[in-house]
Every structure is written in structure tokens, then in C-alpha cells.
N, C-alpha and C positions, 0 to 999 in steps of 0.2 A: 197265250197270250191278248190282254183285252183291248177291247175296241179302242178306248185312249194311247193306247201302247200303237197299239197300229199305225192309230194315227198319226199319232207322235211321231213316225217311221213314216211313214209315207211324204209324213212334210219336210221333214232333214234330205229326204230324195229328191224333192220338188228343189230345196232350193241349192240343192248340189246343181243339181241337173242349171238352173236359174245359173249360177255361178260360170259354169262354162261354157254356158253361152252366150253373156258378156265378157266372156276372156274372147272366146269367137270370133265377136263381136268384132271387139276391143283389134284383133287382128289383123280383119279380112279390110280396114276402113282403113290400117299401112299402109295395107299390101296399094289399092287402091289411092291412095292417098288421099284420100275425102274427108270428110265434114264429119262428124255426131251431132247429132240436133238431140238433147236433151233442153227439158225442162226444170226451169231453176226459179222458183216463189211462184209467181203468174209469168213468169216472162221466159220466151224462147229461146235459146243460145244455143250459138251457129258453135264447137269446140272440134281443137285439130287432137288428134291423138297421139 
């Protein structure tokens, strides 16, 4: 396995981990009935999940 292949595999694992964290965050926000704060363009927006 070359260095490029190792980096690609690590990159994919990181992306999968971030997706799982995002799903858990949305689930947590729904349970607590709190707003999710995101940035759209140059504005900070509060969104209900």
C-alpha cells in the first residue's frame, strides 16, 4: 500500500467519522429540543432540527 493509498483511506475514515458525529448531533438537538447554530454565507443562523 502506497502513501497516497494510505492517505486516501485515512481521509475516507475521517469523513465517515464526521458524518456519524453530525448525525448524533442532530439526534441530540432533537431530543433536547434546542436550535442548531449554523453559518450560511456570512450570516449565523439558528435552525430547528
